[in-house]
C-alpha positions in Angstrom: 24.8 148.6 61.2 26.8 151.7 62.0 29.6 151.3 64.4 29.5 153.3 67.6 31.8 156.4 67.7 33.9 157.7 70.6 35.2 161.2 70.9 38.6 161.9 72.6 39.3 165.5 73.5 42.8 166.7 74.1 43.0 170.1 75.9 46.2 172.2 76.0 46.0 174.0 79.4 48.6 176.6 78.3 46.8 178.1 75.4 43.3 176.7 76.2 43.2 175.0 72.8 41.5 171.7 72.4 41.4 169.0 69.8 38.8 166.3 69.3 39.4 162.9 67.8 36.6 160.5 66.8 37.3 156.7 66.7 35.1 153.7 66.2 34.3 151.3 69.0 36.4 148.6 67.2 39.5 150.8 67.1 38.9 151.8 70.7 39.0 148.1 71.7 42.2 147.5 69.7 43.9 150.5 71.4 42.7 149.4 74.8 43.9 145.9 74.2 47.3 147.1 73.1 47.7 149.3 76.2 46.7 146.6 78.6 49.0 144.1 76.9 51.9 146.6 77.1 51.2 147.2 80.8 51.0 143.4 81.6 54.2 142.7 79.7 56.0 145.5 81.5 54.9 144.2 84.9 56.0 140.7 84.0 59.4 142.0 82.8 59.9 143.9 86.1 59.0 140.9 88.2 61.3 138.7 86.2 64.1 141.1 86.7 63.6 141.2 90.5 63.3 137.4 90.6 66.6 137.1 88.7 68.3 139.5 91.1 67.0 137.4 94.0 68.2 134.2 92.5 71.6 135.6 91.8 71.9 136.8 95.4 71.0 133.3 96.6 73.5 131.7 94.2 76.3 134.1 95.4 75.6 133.1 99.0 75.8 129.4 98.2 78.9 130.0 96.1 80.7 131.8 99.0 79.7 129.1 101.5 80.9 126.3 99.2 84.2 128.1 98.6 84.8 128.2 102.3 84.5 124.5 102.7 86.3 123.7 99.5 89.1 126.1 100.4 89.4 124.5 103.9 89.6 121.0 102.4 92.2 122.0 99.9 94.3 123.8 102.5 94.3 120.7 104.6 95.5 118.6 101.7 98.2 121.1 100.8 99.4 121.2 104.4 100.4 117.6 104.2 97.8 116.3 106.6 96.9 113.8 103.8 98.7 112.9 100.6 98.3 110.6 97.6 99.9 107.6 99.3 97.6 108.0 102.3 94.6 108.1 100.0 95.7 105.3 97.8 94.0 102.8 100.1 90.7 104.4 99.4 91.0 104.8 95.6 88.6 102.6 93.6 88.3 101.5 90.0 86.5 103.7 87.5 84.6 100.6 86.5 82.5 101.0 89.7 79.9 103.5 90.4 81.2 106.0 92.9 78.0 106.4 94.8 77.4 102.7 95.1 80.9 102.2 96.5 80.3 104.9 99.1 76.9 103.4 100.1 75.5 102.1 102.3 76.5 104.5 105.0 75.6 104.5 108.7 73.9 107.2 110.6 76.2 109.6 112.5 74.0 109.9 115.6 70.8 108.7 117.1 68.2 111.5 116.8 65.7 113.3 114.6 66.2 115.9 111.9 65.1 119.3 113.2 66.6 121.5 110.4 67.4 120.7 106.8 69.5 122.2 104.1 68.7 125.9 103.4 70.8 127.5 100.8 69.3 130.9 101.5 70.9 130.8 105.0 74.0 129.0 103.8 73.0 126.0 105.9 74.6 123.2 103.9 73.7 120.3 106.1 71.2 118.9 108.5 70.9 119.4 112.3 70.2 116.2 114.2 68.7 116.8 117.7 70.3 114.2 120.0 71.1 113.5 123.6 73.9 115.8 124.9 77.3 114.0 124.9 75.9 110.9 123.1 78.1 109.2 120.6 78.9 110.5 117.1 80.1 107.9 114.6 81.8 107.9 111.3 79.4 107.2 108.5 82.0 105.3 106.4 85.6 104.3 106.5 88.0 107.2 105.8 90.8 109.5 106.9 90.4 112.3 109.3 91.6 115.5 107.6 90.4 118.0 110.2 89.7 117.7 114.0 89.7 121.2 115.3 87.6 124.1 116.4 86.5 126.5 113.6 84.4 129.6 113.4 80.6 129.1 113.6 80.8 125.3 113.7 82.8 124.9 116.9 84.5 121.5 117.4 84.5 120.0 113.9 85.7 116.7 112.4 85.9 116.3 108.6 86.6 112.8 107.1 87.7 112.1 103.6 86.1 109.0 102.1 86.2 107.1 98.8 86.3 109.1 95.5 86.1 112.7 96.9 83.3 112.1 99.4 83.6 114.1 102.6 81.5 114.1 105.7 81.5 116.9 108.3 80.5 116.6 111.9 80.1 119.9 113.8 79.0 121.4 117.2 80.8 118.5 118.9 81.2 118.5 122.7 84.3 116.3 122.4 86.5 115.1 119.6 87.9 111.6 119.9 90.0 111.4 116.7 93.1 113.2 115.4 94.3 114.4 112.0 95.6 111.7 109.7 93.8 109.0 111.7 92.2 106.2 109.7 88.7 105.5 111.0 86.3 102.6 110.4 82.6 102.8 109.7 80.6 103.3 112.9 83.7 104.2 114.8 83.2 106.8 117.6 84.7 110.1 116.6 83.2 112.4 119.3 80.1 113.3 121.2 77.1 115.6 120.6 77.5 119.1 121.8 75.7 122.4 121.8 75.8 125.4 119.5 76.2 129.0 120.7 72.7 129.9 119.6 70.7 128.1 122.4 69.2 125.6 119.9 69.8 122.7 122.3 72.2 119.7 121.8 72.4 118.6 118.2 74.9 117.4 115.6 75.4 119.5 112.5 76.1 117.0 109.7 77.1 117.6 106.0 78.0 115.3 103.1 80.0 116.6 100.1 80.9 114.9 96.8 83.1 116.7 94.2 82.3 120.0 95.8 78.5 119.3 95.6 76.3 119.3 98.7 74.4 116.0 99.2 71.3 115.9 101.4 71.9 113.1 104.0 68.2 112.4 104.1 68.5 111.0 100.6 71.1 108.5 101.8 70.0 107.5 105.3 66.4 106.1 105.2 65.9 106.4 109.0 66.4 110.2 108.8 63.6 110.5 106.3 61.2 108.9 108.8 62.5 111.0 111.6 62.4 114.4 109.9 60.4 117.1 111.6 62.2 120.0 109.8 60.3 122.5 107.6 63.2 122.7 105.1 
């Protein structure tokens, strides 16, 4: 059986010349397949490039936010607020698992999670909706390395715990602890306040370990059950 033939005509508008080319149906399908494959691969490459750019922007935002917290903690250490002798009491043997020695922790406040961690918006903790001026407690024994008002977070307390664990409590109405103060687990450190964005009374709470963000919902079972956030 003879294969079908297709004629392709190329016209030069400048000198009105034209040229015809005849190809078989099989060759036409091969050329068409090649063109479609090239187009699809080009689209995928472009989309991957844009996706890579977006991911890089997100990583840069996270990196900047982490550096701010890490820099703050390092500055506090260098200023002499805490030192090696002060932290000696909280050092533990390498034979023990760091996380297991940190756990179990208590919840910092009575309430529900209304906002989770969102690296796109540099939100490195959870927001706990709670009664205005209700108690905020230390989640574990530690040393207060910051009790001051800072940008965006308002009245903020940061506590250093075992093996480079840090907990951060922000948007406080009142702070009941001071720098260098040793606090016990469940000790009152302040009261729930309000942010400046009209979100209502809530506690902004973060946990860090070796400069890595930890989701409190993974450590406090009750917050998993009382999580109404979409993040």
